[in-house]
C-alpha positions in Angstrom: -29.3 -18.3 14.7 -31.0 -14.9 14.4 -29.1 -11.9 15.8 -30.7 -10.2 18.8 -30.8 -6.4 19.3 -28.1 -5.3 21.6 -29.5 -2.0 22.7 -29.9 -2.2 26.5 -31.7 0.7 28.0 -32.5 2.2 31.4 -35.3 4.7 30.8 -37.0 7.4 32.7 -40.7 7.2 32.9 -42.2 10.8 32.8 -45.3 10.7 34.9 -46.9 14.1 35.7 -43.6 15.7 35.6 -41.8 13.3 37.9 -38.8 11.4 36.5 -37.5 8.1 37.8 -35.1 5.5 36.4 -36.6 2.2 35.1 -35.7 -0.3 32.5 -37.6 -0.9 29.2 -37.0 -3.2 26.2 -36.5 -2.3 22.6 -38.8 -3.3 19.9 -39.8 -6.9 19.4 -38.5 -8.3 16.1 -41.3 -10.7 15.6 -44.8 -9.7 14.5 -45.8 -6.4 15.9 -43.4 -4.7 18.3 -43.9 -4.5 22.0 -42.9 -0.9 22.2 -42.4 1.5 19.3 -39.3 3.5 19.8 -36.8 5.6 17.8 -33.8 4.1 19.7 -30.4 4.1 18.1 -29.6 1.2 15.8 -27.5 -1.6 17.3 -24.8 -4.0 16.3 -25.1 -7.8 16.2 -25.0 -9.1 19.7 -23.1 -12.2 18.9 -20.3 -10.3 17.1 -20.1 -7.8 20.0 -19.9 -10.6 22.6 -17.1 -12.2 20.7 -15.2 -8.9 20.2 -15.7 -7.8 23.8 -13.5 -10.6 25.1 -10.5 -9.3 23.2 -8.6 -12.4 24.1 -9.1 -12.2 27.9 -10.2 -15.1 30.0 -13.6 -15.0 31.6 -14.5 -15.7 35.2 -10.9 -15.6 36.3 -10.5 -16.1 40.0 -6.9 -14.9 40.1 -7.8 -11.3 39.3 -7.9 -8.7 42.1 -11.0 -9.1 44.3 -10.8 -5.6 45.7 -12.9 -3.3 43.5 -10.8 -0.2 44.2 -7.6 -2.0 43.2 -9.4 -3.5 40.1 -10.6 0.0 39.1 -7.1 1.3 39.2 -6.2 -1.0 36.4 -8.9 0.4 34.1 -8.5 3.2 31.6 -12.0 4.6 31.0 -12.6 8.0 29.4 -15.5 9.8 31.1 -17.3 12.8 29.8 -17.9 15.5 32.5 -16.1 13.2 35.0 -16.4 15.8 37.8 -20.2 15.4 37.8 -20.1 11.7 38.7 -20.1 11.3 42.5 -18.9 7.7 42.2 -16.2 7.1 39.5 -17.7 5.0 36.7 -14.6 2.8 36.7 -15.2 1.9 40.4 -18.9 1.2 39.8 -17.9 -1.2 37.0 -15.2 -2.9 39.2 -17.7 -3.4 42.0 -20.1 -5.1 39.6 -17.4 -7.2 38.1 -16.5 -8.5 41.6 -20.2 -9.1 42.5 -20.8 -11.1 39.3 -17.5 -13.0 39.6 -16.3 -11.6 36.3 -13.2 -9.7 37.3 -11.6 -10.4 33.9 -14.3 -8.5 32.1 -13.1 -5.4 30.2 -14.7 -2.1 31.2 -16.2 0.2 28.6 -13.7 2.5 26.9 -15.9 5.5 27.4 -18.8 6.9 29.4 -20.5 9.4 27.1 -23.0 12.1 28.3 -25.8 13.0 25.9 -28.3 15.8 26.3 -31.9 14.8 27.2 -33.1 15.7 23.7 -31.0 12.9 22.2 -32.3 10.3 24.6 -36.0 10.3 23.7 -37.6 7.0 22.9 -40.1 7.7 20.2 -43.7 9.0 20.2 -45.3 6.3 22.3 -47.4 5.0 19.4 -48.4 1.3 19.7 -49.3 -1.3 17.2 -52.9 -1.6 16.1 -53.8 -4.9 17.7 -52.2 -3.7 21.0 -54.2 -0.5 20.8 -57.5 -2.3 20.1 -56.9 -4.3 23.3 -56.5 -1.1 25.3 -52.7 -1.6 25.9 -51.7 2.1 25.4 -49.8 5.0 27.0 -51.7 7.8 28.7 -51.2 11.2 27.0 -49.1 12.5 29.8 -46.6 9.7 29.8 -43.4 9.6 27.8 -40.2 7.6 27.7 -36.6 8.9 27.7 -33.4 6.9 28.2 -31.5 7.5 31.4 -28.7 5.4 29.9 -28.0 2.7 27.4 -25.4 0.3 26.1 -25.1 -0.4 22.4 -21.9 -2.4 22.4 -19.1 -3.5 24.8 -17.1 -0.2 24.4 -19.3 2.5 25.8 -22.1 3.5 28.2 -24.3 6.5 27.3 -25.8 8.5 30.1 -28.5 11.1 30.0 -27.2 14.5 31.2 -30.6 15.1 33.0 -29.8 12.4 35.7 -26.4 13.6 36.6 -27.6 15.9 39.4 -29.1 12.9 41.2 -26.2 10.9 42.5 -28.2 7.9 43.5 -29.9 7.6 40.1 -26.6 8.0 38.3 -24.9 5.3 40.3 -27.8 2.9 39.8 -27.8 3.5 36.1 -24.1 2.9 35.8 -24.4 -0.3 37.8 -27.2 -1.6 35.6 -25.4 -0.8 32.4 -22.2 -2.4 33.8 -24.1 -5.7 34.0 -24.8 -5.4 30.2 -21.1 -4.7 29.5 -20.3 -7.8 31.4 -22.9 -9.7 29.5 -21.0 -9.1 26.3 -18.0 -10.8 28.0 -20.2 -13.7 29.1 -21.7 -14.0 25.6 -25.0 -13.9 27.4 -26.9 -12.5 24.4 -26.0 -15.3 22.0 -26.3 -18.1 24.6 -29.7 -17.0 25.9 -31.0 -16.4 22.3 -30.0 -19.8 21.2 -31.8 -21.4 24.1 -35.0 -19.3 23.9 -35.3 -19.5 20.2 -34.9 -23.3 19.9 -37.2 -25.1 17.5 -40.6 -23.7 16.9 -40.3 -21.2 19.7 -38.4 -18.9 17.3 -39.2 -15.4 16.6 -42.4 -14.6 18.6 -43.3 -11.7 20.9 -43.5 -14.2 23.7 -40.0 -15.5 23.1 -38.7 -12.0 22.7 -40.1 -11.0 26.0 -38.7 -14.1 27.7 -35.3 -13.2 26.2 -35.6 -9.7 27.5 -36.6 -11.0 30.9 -33.5 -13.1 31.1 -31.1 -10.3 30.0 -32.7 -7.3 31.8 -34.0 -9.3 34.7 -30.4 -10.4 35.4 -29.3 -6.7 35.2 -32.1 -5.6 37.7 -31.2 -8.4 40.1 -27.5 -7.7 40.0 -28.1 -4.0 40.4 -30.3 -4.8 43.4 -27.3 -6.8 44.8 -25.0 -3.8 44.1 -27.5 -1.5 45.9 -27.4 -3.7 49.0 -23.6 -3.9 49.1 -22.6 -0.3 48.2 -25.5 2.2 48.3 -26.9 3.8 51.5 -29.8 5.7 49.8 -32.5 5.1 47.3 -35.0 2.3 46.9 -33.7 -1.1 46.0 -34.1 -1.7 42.2 -36.3 -4.8 42.5 -38.7 -3.0 44.9 -38.7 0.1 42.7 -39.4 -2.0 39.6 -42.3 -3.8 41.3 -43.9 -0.5 42.3 -43.5 1.0 38.9 -44.9 -2.0 37.2 -47.9 -2.1 39.4 -48.6 1.6 38.9 -48.0 1.7 35.2 -50.2 1.9 32.2 -50.9 -1.1 30.0 -48.2 -0.4 27.4 -45.6 0.5 30.1 -46.5 -2.8 31.9 -45.8 -4.6 28.7 -42.4 -2.9 28.6 -41.6 -3.3 32.3 -43.0 -6.8 32.7 -39.8 -8.6 31.6 -37.8 -6.4 34.0 -40.0 -6.9 37.0 -40.8 -10.6 36.5 -37.4 -11.3 35.0 -35.7 -10.0 38.2 -37.9 -12.1 40.4 -37.3 -15.1 38.2 -33.5 -14.7 38.5 -33.7 -14.0 42.3 -35.6 -17.3 42.7 -32.8 -19.2 40.9 -29.6 -17.5 41.7 -27.8 -17.6 45.1 -26.0 -14.3 44.2 -25.0 -12.2 41.2 -22.2 -14.7 40.5 -24.7 -17.3 39.3 -26.0 -15.4 36.3 -24.3 -17.7 33.8 -26.4 -20.6 34.9 -29.6 -18.6 34.1 -28.3 -17.7 30.6 -27.6 -21.4 30.0 -31.1 -22.4 30.9 -33.3 -19.4 30.4 -37.1 -19.2 30.6 -38.4 -19.9 27.0 -41.8 -18.3 27.5 -43.2 -15.5 29.7 -45.1 -18.2 31.5 -41.8 -19.8 32.5 -40.6 -16.3 33.5 -43.5 -15.9 35.8 -43.8 -19.5 37.1 -40.3 -21.0 36.7 -38.8 -23.3 34.1 -40.5 -26.7 34.0 -38.3 -29.3 32.3 -40.9 -32.0 32.7 -43.1 -30.6 29.9 -42.7 -28.7 26.6 -42.7 -24.9 27.2 -45.6 -24.5 24.7 -48.5 -27.0 24.1 -49.4 -28.1 20.6 -51.8 -25.6 19.0 -52.2 -26.3 15.2 -54.4 -23.6 13.6 -55.6 -23.8 10.0 -57.4 -21.1 8.1 -60.1 -21.2 5.4 -60.0 -17.8 3.8 -63.4 -16.3 2.7 -64.1 -14.1 -0.3 -63.3 -10.8 1.6 -60.8 -11.6 4.4 -57.5 -13.4 3.9 -54.8 -14.3 6.4 -51.5 -12.5 6.5 -49.6 -15.7 7.4 -46.4 -13.8 7.9 -48.0 -12.0 10.8 -48.7 -15.0 12.9 -47.4 -14.6 16.5 -47.4 -16.1 19.9 -48.0 -13.3 22.5 -47.8 -15.3 25.7 -49.1 -15.3 29.3 -47.6 -11.9 30.2 -49.3 -10.2 27.3 -52.6 -11.9 28.2 -52.3 -10.7 31.8 -51.5 -7.2 30.8 -54.4 -7.0 28.4 -56.9 -8.2 31.0 -55.4 -5.9 33.7 -56.3 -2.8 31.6 -59.9 -3.4 32.9 -59.7 -6.0 35.7 -57.8 -6.1 39.0 -54.3 -7.6 38.9 -55.3 -10.7 40.9 -58.1 -11.6 38.5 -55.9 -11.1 35.5 -53.1 -13.1 37.0 -55.4 -16.0 37.9 -56.9 -16.0 34.4 -53.5 -16.3 32.9 -52.0 -18.9 35.2 -53.2 -21.9 33.1 -51.8 -20.6 29.8 -50.2 -23.3 27.7 -50.1 -21.8 24.2 -51.6 -19.1 21.9 -51.5 -17.9 18.3 -52.5 -14.5 17.0 -53.6 -14.4 13.4 -54.0 -11.3 11.3 -56.5 -11.0 8.4 -56.7 -8.3 5.7 -59.5 -7.0 3.5 -57.8 -4.3 1.5 -56.4 -1.9 4.0 -58.6 -3.2 6.8 -57.2 -5.5 9.5 -58.9 -7.9 11.9 -57.5 -10.5 14.2 -58.2 -13.9 15.8 -56.3 -14.7 19.0 -56.5 -18.4 19.9 -55.5 -19.4 23.4 -55.0 -22.9 24.8 -55.0 -23.6 28.6 -53.9 -26.5 30.7 -57.4 -27.9 31.3 -61.1 -27.2 31.2 -61.3 -25.3 34.6 -58.4 -23.0 33.6 -60.0 -22.3 30.1 -63.4 -21.6 31.8 -61.7 -19.2 34.2 -59.9 -17.4 31.4 -63.1 -17.2 29.3 -65.0 -15.7 32.2 -62.3 -13.1 32.8 -62.3 -12.2 29.1 -66.1 -11.6 29.3 -65.7 -9.4 32.3 -62.9 -7.5 30.5 -65.1 -7.0 27.5 -68.0 -5.9 29.6 -65.8 -3.1 30.9 -64.7 -2.1 27.4 -68.3 -1.8 25.9 -71.9 -2.9 25.9 -72.6 -6.4 24.7 -75.3 -7.0 22.1 -76.7 -10.0 20.1 -76.1 -10.1 16.3 -77.8 -12.4 13.9 -75.4 -14.1 11.5 -75.6 -16.9 8.9 -74.3 -19.2 11.7 -76.8 -18.1 14.3 -77.0 -15.4 16.9 -73.7 -14.3 18.5 -72.8 -11.9 21.2 -70.3 -9.1 20.4 -68.9 -6.1 22.2 -68.1 -2.7 20.7 -65.4 -0.5 22.3 -66.5 3.1 21.8 -63.0 4.6 21.9 -61.9 2.6 18.9 -65.2 1.4 17.4 -63.6 -2.1 17.2 -65.8 -5.1 17.9 -64.9 -8.2 20.0 -66.3 -11.7 20.4 -65.2 -14.7 22.5 -65.5 -18.2 21.2 -65.2 -21.3 23.3 -63.5 -23.6 20.8 -63.1 -26.7 22.9 -62.5 -27.7 26.6 -59.1 -26.2 26.7 -59.3 -23.5 24.0 -60.8 -20.0 23.8 -60.6 -17.5 21.0 -60.9 -13.7 20.9 -62.0 -12.3 17.6 -61.2 -8.6 17.2 -61.7 -5.9 14.6 -64.3 -5.1 11.8 -67.9 -5.7 12.9 -68.7 -8.0 10.0 -65.5 -10.0 10.4 -66.1 -10.3 14.2 -69.6 -11.5 13.8 -69.3 -13.8 10.8 -65.9 -15.5 11.4 -66.1 -19.0 12.9 -63.5 -20.7 15.1 -64.0 -24.4 15.5 -62.2 -27.5 16.9 -61.4 -30.4 14.6 -60.0 -33.4 16.6 -57.6 -35.3 14.5 -57.6 -32.3 12.1 -55.5 -29.3 11.6 -51.8 -29.4 10.7 -50.8 -32.0 13.3 -52.5 -35.4 13.1 -53.9 -36.5 16.4 -53.7 -33.1 17.9 -56.7 -30.9 18.8 -56.7 -28.7 15.7 -58.4 -25.3 15.3 -59.9 -24.1 12.1 -60.7 -20.4 11.4 -63.1 -19.6 8.6 -63.5 -16.0 7.6 -66.3 -14.2 5.7 
């Protein structure tokens, strides 16, 4: 089983000088990362989950149920303790009671770092993501309000300490992650999400993050209702921030927003989180629509490549991006309802990367549930491309094709209706976009009897 990154972050989104706490994921480990950051390196989640238990029983019902009494049993070292309106030990004890994990060990230390040590990188995004328009505005930056990198400490940004409501919410959120080490939530969720051929894609990484961080947002929302008299409930705040964010920030916040709603639909209370880790959503489609045990989480989509003289596939860069990624891309130009409707029928996708020297181009093949859903998605993709640039007809060896050029990147785009359920988006170099063919081969491809797709490059 592949180790998962254990850095768990609450970040501040700096928009026109206004700071507010939100959650954001670390880099995807498959294909191109979701968010480029310079976040601290992290230990192996499985090892930390094992070490965190330190021999104590989990989910013990005989432990004190009163948070104040439970907090009195803790020994937590707190930097600048007089600046915390609510003692961090009490915040942790409250969350332990809410999650029915009163045997969970608190962190040994709450550290306070200056804001300069909490910045999360330059905001640069991977090339394919940038070509789709999923970027950060120039005025937007990311800084961590707090993070957990193991079971023994919570790090808090000094910049938030003057805001009592924000500080308490950040401590509560990170307390959930400390408890997740005790629950071995990281290794359990990872093993379920990464089963079989689902392993190691952007989509599975986002689904994993939705389970882990969505649970934290949901539990913090429960904490807010029980103990906080001020501030916006975390789920409400997350929804607003997602809806008003840029494309790249939506890709970061999507697992937190949709993950929290997914957990809320399944859990009776914060004490039910273990059941979510045991049967997590395996794709972002399942995050959004719910886990469906009656069908495979991803439909069959065999794709073969016939490399041309100039362009060859970088097979190690194959990736599944998922429904959330598709929605976010469309919503950079279309309204949210149109983007969501276009993505609803998603059943599978594969993003392929091709190289000609230092040049890179891409083919993104998407399979939908049926012909009406594929037609709906194809129409939305055309509207999205109309908003990106002017279409024009180009004569090729295979006939006349329509392409779009995005003036801000000079990249070209083309859609291909491969078969009744499948649509492809070709992106990149103008010659590659125009000359590449994407065709269906029934009873072909890498799976006999499946509707195979063949990509032929110039």
